[in-house]
N, C-alpha and C positions, 0 to 999 in steps of 0.2 A: 379752624374748626367749619366755618360757613365752606370755604373749600371742599373740605372734604364729604360734606354732605351734598353739594350741586354731584361731585366725581360720582359720590356713589347713585345717586337720583339719575345720572344720567347712563351710569353704569346698569339700571336697573332697567332703564328703558329702553339704550341698546338690546338687553337681553327679550326684551318682552317682543320688542317690533323682528326681531330674528327670529324667534321661533315662533310670530302668526304666521306665518303663508305658508309654511312646510305642515301646518294643524291644518290648514284652506283646502289643502292642495288633497293631503290626505283624506279629510272629508268627504272633498270633491269624486275621488277616487271611488271612494265607497261608495257613494251615490251612482254613482256613474254602474259600479258592478251589481247591484243590485235592482236597479232599471234593464242592465243583460238579463241577471236572472230572473224577473220577473218577465221577460217579453219571450225567454226561453220557455220559462213552463207555462204560458199563456198559450205560447206556438204548440209547446210538444203536447197537451192536453187536448188541444183542438187537432193535431193529427192521429192521436193516438184513438180519440171517437172516428176521425174519418177512417180509420183503419179499421174501427169496431165497423163503419157501416159498410165499407165496402164487403166485405167478406158477408153480410146482412144480401148481400146481394146476390150471393150464389148460391147461399141455405141461409134462410127458408128464401127466399124473392125467389132465383130462380127454380129452385130445386117445384115450388109449388103452382108460378104458373107453366113449364115447360108439363109439367106433370095430370094438370087440370086439362089442357089439350090436347091427351093422347087418349085410350079407349081405357076403361078402368083396369082389362086384362096387363098393363102394362105400367099404373100408377108408378109401384115402386122402383121395376125399370127405370123410370126416367129420372125419376129422384135420387137415387144412388149413384148414376153417372153424376149430377153435377156434386153429391156430395163425395165418392171417392177420387174427384180433383181437389176438393179443399185439405184430402191427407197425403195423396201423391206427391201433388205437385210445390205440397210445402216441403219436403223433402228433400225433394231435386232442390229445389231452393237451397235449401239450406247447405247442402252437398257444394255445386255449384252453376245454380242457376243463376245466385244473384250477382256473384263474383263475373259471369259470360253477357250480364245484362252492362250492367255499373263497374266490373274494375275498367283500368285502363289498358287496353291494348289497338285493335288494328282502327281501322276505321267503320270496321265492320260485324266486330265481337270482339266481348271481351275479353283479360283473359284469366286466370285463377287466382288472382293477387287478395281473392276475401273467399278462400273455398271453404269451406266448413264453419266460414263467419269469421274466419282468423282475421282481427284488425278493423271489428266492426263491432264498434261500443256503445258509451256515453259520449264522446266528443264527438260534434260535428263533422260529417266531412264536406269543408267550405265549399268544392266543387256542386256538391247539389242542393242544401241546405245547411244552411251560415248558423241556426237557429235552434234546433231542434236533435238531439243525440241521431247519431249514424240510424243507431238499430232502428230505432224509431220510423227512420226513410225508409230503411231495408224491408219493417214490416207491413210497410206502407204500399210500396210497390208489391207487395208476395201478395198483394191481393189480388190486384189487376190481373199479374201470371193465376191466379187461378182461377179469378171467370170466365178468361178468353178465350180457353179450349171447353169451358163449359158453355158454351155459348154454342161450337158448334156443334152439339148435339146435337139442337133442334131439328139438326137437315136431316138425320139419318134413325128418329125417334122412331120407336116401336121395330127394330127389322139390326139391330146391332148385337154382339155376341158383347158381352162386359168386359168381359178377359181383354178379346182385340179392342173395343173401347180404350180400356184403359191403356193398354200399349201402343194405343196409335195417338192417344192425345199428349202418351208421354213423350216420345220421338217427336211429334209435330211440338211440342215448345224447343225441342232444342234447335230443331232445324228452322224454324218460322221463325216463333214469339222472341228470344232471345236475340238472334240477330235485328229483329227490327225493334225489337224495346233499346239496343244500343245505338245504331243507327240514328234513330230519332231523339232520340233522350240520355245518349251514355254520351261521356264527356271523350269529344272528340269524334263524333256519333257521325256519318257520313251524310245525313238529311237534319246534323241540330244545327238551329241555326242563332242557339246563342251557346254555342261553340267552335264556331268557326269551320261547321258542316260546306261542303262543298256544292248542294244546294240545303236553302236556306229554308226549312219546313214547319208551320207552325203548327204544333199539335199539342195543345192542354193540357189536357185529360186523356188521348187515346184516341183519337177516329183513326187513324193512321195503324197505329200499334194492334190495338181491341180489333175495332167495327169492322175494320177491311180488310184486315190481315183474316177476321175471325170468317168473317159476313162471304166471303168468295173460296175459305177453304170450305165452308158449310155448302157453297154450290157444285165445286168439285165432289165432295163426299155425294151429293146427292143424284150425280150421275152415274159416277163409280156402283153405287152399291146397289144403285137401280131401283125400278116403285117399292113401293111396302105389295107384301098379295091382295090382292082385290082392288088396288089404286089404280085409275079413280069410279070402278064402277058403284063397288062396295061403300057403304054410309060407314064414314069415319070421323065420326061428331066426338064434341072436347068431353069426356065423360062428366066433367063440373067442374065448368066455369065460374063457380064461387072460387075453388082454391086456385084458377089464372086472377080472378079479380083481387083477391088478396096478395097474391103474389108479384103483379103490378105494382100494387099499393107498393107495396114492400120497397121494391125497386124504384118504384120513384124519390120514396125517401131516401132508399140508400146512398142514390144517384148524388144527391148535394154531398158526403163523403168524396163520392169519384169525381167529378168537379170542382167542387168550391173547395175539395181537401188538394186538390193539386198545383193549390196558391203555395201550398207549403208553408205555410205562420197563418195564423187567425189574424188575415192581415185587410184592408178595403180591397184586394182583391181577390180575398177569395169569397168579401162577399159581392162585390160584382158577380165572379161567379156563380156564385147565387142564385144572383137573381133571374141571371140570363135562365138559367138552369128549369128555373121554376118554369117561368114565358116561358118554354121551348118546349117544355114538355104540356103545359098546358094546351096551349096554340096547333099541338100537334091532335092533341083528345081532338078540339072541336073539331080542327079541319077535315080528321077520317072522320066524323060521325054526317059530317055536311055534306062529303063525299057521295057517303054510303047511300046517306038518307035521297040526295039525287037518285043515284040509281038503282036503289032497292025499296026505297020509299019508305023507310024505316034504320033510324041510328040502332044500334047494336050494341052490349054490353062486350062484347070480344073486339068490337071496332074503336070501340074508346079508350079502352087499355091497348089495344095493337096502337092506336093512334099515339097516343103519349111515352111509350116505350121508340118506338120512330120518332118522336121531336128529341126526345131527352137522348138515341144514339146519334142523332145529327147533330147536335148541338155542341158533342160532347168535344170537337175536336178546336172550336172555336171560341167556351165558354168565356176562356180567363182573355182575350181577344179583343170581342165584340161587344156593342154596346143594345141592353135590355130591348131595344128598339128592333133590331137583329137578330134578338132571340125569336122573341117573336114569327116575323118573317121568316127564320128559316124552320119555325115547328110549322109553318100551316105552308110551305113548300113541302117538309116533307111529308106532312100526313096525307096529303095529296097525293104524290109521286108515289111513297110503299104500298099505300091503297091499291094504287093502279097495279104496282107490281105483282102483288099477292092475287091480289083477283081476276085479272086478266093476263097479264104477261105471262107468273108462271102455267095457266091455263094451253095458253096460245103456244107453250112455247113445251108443255109436256114435260119437265121435267118434276120430282113426287120434291120438295123439300119441307118438307112433314109441318113442322112450324115456325117456318119460314123465316128461319134463321140470314140466307141472303137475301131476302125479299125489303126487309126491314132494316140488320146490321149489314152487311155489304152494302146496299143501296142509300143507304143513309149514311153511313159510315162516307159514303165516297163523293154524296152532297153536300156533307157539313166539310171535307175537305177542300171542297169546291170555294165554297161560299165563306169558307173563312178570310177564301185569298181576298174575296171582294170586302168586308163586311171590318175584318181588321184595323185596330185604330189605335195609335198610341194614346188615345185621350184616354183607353180603358187603361191596357200595358205599355209603360214608357219601357221595358227594363233593354230592350235594343237600343244601341248608344251606339255612335260615330267618337273616332277618337277625342272629338273636344267637348265631348259629354249631355251632349244633346241628341235627346228622342227623333230615331230614325223613321220614317215612313215600313205603316206595317202594311196593308192592303190596298182596295183600288180607291178605296172614300179616301185616304192619306193620299190618291198620288199617285200610288204604287202599284201599277198594272202589270210589274213583273210579275209579286207575290201570285197571280192567282197561275200562270206557270210554273212557280215554284212548287205550288202546293200538287198541281197535277203530273207534273213530272214525277214527285216525295209519293201521290197515289198509285203510280206506274210499277213502282218501284215493290210497292208492296203488294200489288193484287199480284207479276208475276210471284214474286219470294210465297206469297200464300200457294199459288197456283205450283206452283212445282215442286215446292214444299209437302206440298199436300199429294200431291202425286205420287212423291216416293216414298211417307211415310205407309200409302197405303199398301202400297205395293210391298215394302218389305212386312208388315204386318199380315199383309198376304201369305206369303211367305212364313213368316214363323205360324198362324194362326188361322183357320179361318175367319172371318169380318162377319160375312154375311148369314144369320141363323137358318138353318134348315126350315123347309116351308112347314114339317110338321108343328115346330116348335113357334116359330112365328106367327102359328094360328091358336094355338094355345095360350101365347103373351109369355112378355119377358118375364113376370114376376112368377111364376109357379116353375116355368123352364128353365129361370137361370137361375132364382136364387131360392125356391122350391118353399114362397111364401105365395100370401095375399093379401091386398092391399085393406078389402072390404071381406070381414069374415061376419056373416048378419046369424051365423049360427047360436043356439041359446046355450 
């Protein structure tokens, strides 16, 4: 009897211990799945918020900023230039734009594998963002595609026809933006430092893809279209700095989605980019105001908001690669240099960049691209590793002087693409429909002649 009892106890113990490990492993697997789901939910929430913030940069941010800087007869027409990009580029992105920018293709342009957003769903795309739905990554990148051509409108404000502007910007996204985005950010892109690019360029949030391309395209547009009627003899002061002030503040807030969101996760890197972005904007505003005070004896509201935007545009390329102290230095440099371009160089060179898209975004983007090669450091971003898994040196501060050369080469390619592509788009548009408004219509204003309405109606 005792033998049977011992055998039974032995059997029970064996069964107990044989079942414990699978149960523990199941619980561990469930815990891992819960942690992963929690991370994905947090990252997705941050990226959806960032997407909304970047869209807010175009409307109302850029729409208010630009429309306040023009004369009151052109306020609605200027707002419409930003708003129409929100509608038109969205549909272009849906049809084939996202696929051309981020589909697998050549070194210079994607394919049509994601046309009409096929195979773009809830599952993450590990090539771009492994913890958020592919659809979230797609909609976030759409907001960059919207604001980039809208920035160009600042160069030809108050003198371009609405339909022609819409056609030009649509063509421009195909010829300039989609190739630029693919080369810098797309899988296998020619300039993609994190995907075996032939020329490894660091562009965290669009210094080259957004600001250099739009800024230098703006300069080409300003020269091609010629000066506004009466410029620079007739006074063309901003009709409402209040609108511009509100727009600039919205741009500052939205830029956190632009730069910190480019971490593609609610991570420490996002925090670093957020902090660096804020420092650069503040330093840019202070720097511009000081330069203005030295030159004119007064620090203006227009100068303050222009300086903050200059700091933001300049730090964009390196936001996720440089430390906060570098953000301050970048902002200080941006304020002074962009102030010089807007107040001195533009007058000496004689081009009519109406709202200083080139002086702030083109020049700021070029400076930011170069300074990223100086200040980028693996202590901030260690994503680039060697075969042994060790973080590689990034910029000059890490001992990698070659990166400055890489950045300049990338900027050169971006500038060449922007200049040539913009000229092609302007010529094609001009063949299809006149771009420039007629002299009489320009005198009357965009609001009435192009849209049949007025921004301000004070009649009872």
